[in-house]
C-alpha positions in Angstrom: -1.4 34.4 100.7 0.4 34.9 97.4 -2.2 37.5 96.3 -1.8 39.4 99.6 2.0 39.5 99.3 1.8 40.7 95.7 -0.8 43.4 96.6 1.4 44.6 99.5 4.5 44.8 97.3 2.6 46.6 94.5 1.0 49.1 96.8 4.3 49.9 98.6 6.5 50.1 95.5 4.1 52.5 93.9 4.8 55.1 96.5 8.6 54.5 96.6 9.6 57.3 94.2 7.2 59.8 95.8 8.5 58.9 99.3 12.1 59.3 98.2 11.4 62.6 96.5 9.5 63.9 99.5 12.2 63.0 101.9 14.9 64.5 99.7 13.0 67.9 99.7 12.5 67.7 103.4 16.1 66.8 104.1 17.2 69.8 101.9 15.1 72.2 104.0 16.3 70.6 107.2 20.0 71.0 106.4 19.4 74.6 105.3 17.0 75.7 108.1 17.7 73.6 111.2 20.1 76.1 112.8 17.9 79.0 112.0 14.9 77.3 113.5 16.8 76.6 116.7 17.8 80.3 116.9 14.2 81.4 116.4 13.0 79.1 119.2 15.8 80.3 121.5 14.9 84.0 121.0 11.1 83.6 120.9 10.5 84.2 124.6 6.8 84.3 125.5 5.9 83.6 121.9 7.8 80.3 122.1 4.7 78.1 121.8 3.6 79.9 118.7 6.9 79.6 116.9 7.4 76.1 118.3 4.1 74.8 117.0 4.7 76.3 113.5 8.3 75.1 113.2 7.5 71.7 114.7 4.9 71.0 112.0 7.7 71.0 109.4 9.0 67.4 109.3 12.6 67.5 110.4 14.7 64.7 111.7 15.8 65.8 115.1 13.9 69.1 115.5 11.8 67.7 118.4 14.9 66.1 119.7 16.7 69.4 119.6 13.8 71.0 121.4 14.0 68.4 124.1 17.7 69.3 124.6 16.8 73.0 124.7 14.1 72.3 127.4 16.6 70.2 129.4 18.9 73.3 129.5 15.8 75.5 130.2 16.5 77.6 127.1 12.8 77.1 126.2 9.8 76.7 128.4 7.7 73.6 129.0 4.8 75.2 127.0 7.1 75.6 124.0 8.3 72.0 124.3 4.7 70.7 124.5 3.7 72.8 121.5 6.5 71.3 119.4 5.7 67.7 120.5 2.0 68.2 119.6 2.7 69.8 116.2 5.5 67.4 115.1 4.2 65.4 112.2 7.0 62.8 112.3 6.4 60.5 109.3 2.8 61.4 108.8 3.4 64.1 106.2 5.7 62.2 103.8 3.4 59.2 103.9 0.3 61.3 103.1 2.1 63.1 100.3 3.6 60.0 98.8 0.2 58.3 98.8 -1.4 61.3 97.2 -3.8 62.0 100.0 -6.2 64.9 99.5 -4.4 68.2 99.9 -7.2 69.7 102.0 -6.9 66.8 104.4 -3.2 67.3 104.8 -3.5 71.0 105.4 -6.3 70.4 107.9 -4.3 67.9 109.9 -1.3 70.2 110.0 -3.3 73.3 110.9 -5.2 71.5 113.7 -1.9 70.2 115.2 -0.4 73.7 115.0 -3.4 75.4 116.7 -3.6 72.7 119.4 0.1 73.0 119.9 0.3 76.8 120.5 -2.9 77.0 122.5 -1.8 74.2 124.8 1.7 75.7 125.1 0.4 79.2 126.0 -2.0 77.7 128.6 0.8 75.6 130.1 3.3 78.5 130.3 0.6 80.6 131.9 0.0 78.1 134.6 3.5 76.7 135.2 6.9 78.2 135.9 10.2 76.5 135.0 13.5 76.2 136.9 17.0 76.6 135.5 19.0 73.3 135.1 22.5 72.5 134.1 23.0 72.0 130.4 22.8 68.4 129.1 24.3 67.8 125.7 22.6 65.8 123.0 25.7 64.5 121.2 25.9 61.2 123.1 22.2 60.4 122.5 22.6 60.9 118.7 25.6 58.6 118.7 23.7 55.9 120.7 20.6 56.1 118.6 22.5 56.3 115.3 20.6 59.5 114.3 23.4 60.2 111.7 22.4 63.9 111.8 25.6 64.9 109.9 24.9 62.7 106.8 24.5 64.4 103.5 21.1 65.1 102.0 21.0 62.1 99.6 22.3 59.6 102.1 19.8 60.8 104.8 17.0 60.7 102.3 17.8 57.2 101.3 18.1 56.0 104.9 14.7 57.6 105.8 13.1 56.1 102.7 14.4 52.6 103.4 13.4 52.7 107.1 9.9 53.9 106.4 9.4 51.5 103.5 10.3 48.6 105.8 7.7 49.9 108.3 5.1 50.4 105.5 5.7 46.9 104.0 5.3 45.2 107.4 2.2 47.2 108.5 0.6 47.0 105.0 1.1 43.2 104.9 -0.4 42.8 108.4 -3.4 45.0 107.5 -4.0 43.3 104.2 -3.8 39.9 105.9 -6.3 41.1 108.5 -8.6 42.6 106.0 -8.6 39.4 103.9 -9.3 37.0 106.7 -11.1 39.1 109.3 -12.7 41.9 107.2 -12.6 45.7 107.4 -15.4 45.9 110.0 -13.7 43.6 112.4 -10.4 45.4 112.2 -12.2 48.7 112.7 -13.8 47.3 115.9 -10.4 46.3 117.2 -9.2 49.9 116.9 -12.6 51.1 118.1 -13.2 53.2 114.9 -16.6 54.4 115.9 -16.1 54.4 119.7 -15.2 57.3 122.0 -12.6 55.0 123.4 -10.7 55.1 120.0 -8.7 58.3 120.8 -7.5 56.7 124.1 -6.0 53.7 122.2 -4.6 55.7 119.2 -3.0 58.2 121.6 -1.1 55.3 123.2 0.0 54.1 119.8 1.3 57.6 119.1 3.6 57.5 122.1 5.6 54.6 120.6 9.1 56.2 120.8 10.1 55.9 117.1 8.6 56.5 113.7 6.5 53.3 114.0 3.6 55.1 115.8 3.0 57.7 113.1 3.4 55.1 110.3 0.9 52.8 111.9 -1.7 55.6 112.6 -1.3 57.1 109.1 -1.7 53.7 107.4 -4.7 52.8 109.5 -6.3 56.1 108.7 -5.7 55.9 104.9 -7.2 52.4 104.9 -10.3 53.8 106.7 -9.7 51.7 109.8 -9.2 54.7 112.0 -11.6 57.6 112.2 -10.3 61.1 111.6 -10.7 61.9 115.3 -8.8 58.8 116.5 -6.0 59.4 113.9 -5.7 63.0 115.0 -5.4 62.0 118.7 -2.6 59.6 117.9 -0.8 61.9 115.6 -0.8 64.6 118.2 1.1 62.4 120.6 3.6 61.2 117.9 6.9 63.0 118.5 9.2 60.2 117.5 12.1 59.5 119.9 11.9 62.9 121.5 10.0 61.6 124.6 12.5 58.8 124.9 15.3 61.4 124.9 13.6 63.4 127.6 13.7 60.4 129.9 17.3 59.9 129.2 18.7 63.4 129.6 16.3 65.0 132.1 16.9 63.5 135.5 13.6 64.7 137.0 11.5 61.5 136.5 8.3 63.1 137.9 8.6 66.0 135.5 9.2 63.6 132.6 6.1 61.6 133.6 4.2 64.9 133.8 5.2 65.9 130.3 4.2 62.4 129.0 0.8 62.6 130.7 0.2 66.2 129.4 0.9 65.1 125.8 -1.3 62.0 126.1 -4.1 63.9 127.8 -4.2 66.6 125.2 -4.2 64.0 122.4 -7.1 62.2 124.0 -9.1 65.3 124.8 -8.8 66.7 121.3 -9.6 63.3 119.8 -12.7 62.9 121.9 -13.8 66.5 121.1 -13.5 65.8 117.3 -15.3 62.4 117.8 -18.2 64.3 119.4 -18.2 66.8 116.6 -18.2 64.0 114.0 -21.2 62.4 115.6 -23.1 65.7 115.7 -22.3 66.7 112.1 -22.6 63.3 110.5 
């Protein structure tokens, strides 16, 4: 047990400076660009899913939340909302960068999420039409959820870093404990690493309404417990607290469930597709 604790602490502390630096850079761009991004989305019209998927891929605290509010007011379409949800990288990107993951892998994940996002968004907008609704403000939700969106860059960076480090420590400890006593193969079987059922499970994990889903999936993938296809499926459905906000501010429960099922279904379908491609190619 002592060795497991030491290994967990060593692995986590090694990435601490990289994680802080990554969040600092991302917070800088968020504070500089968030209002511009919202204006781009508002004025994008039929190209909303394209702009939404590209901007959603840039890790921003609150961007998918802001998009949820814009959808509740019907400023953006359902397709644009879905494209942002699917492309949102949540905590995936800072963890991959801080752990020095292969650059090609990071780019591939981001590009796939962007492409899946805007294609899905265009198809949804082509099929569905949206009604106008009374505007619902996001201010109260931010206060309730302690988003602290107005904090300075350094304070926000430190808060993000501490929160994610806590998640990483807990998840890494649990995984190291499992690997030590159960073995990699057994843990892989639990998450159905080589099964077509894997994307169904990982997509559910991605729906966890906080950063925990993306942290769990990214850590499992980096430890080779999740296949690329299963990790991709879950990361497509990881939109942080945005879905939770949707259920709080959009009063149409059936519509909210529809959005949830669309996001989950797309994650599963894309994951299964890549699972099949992996089995054919390898």
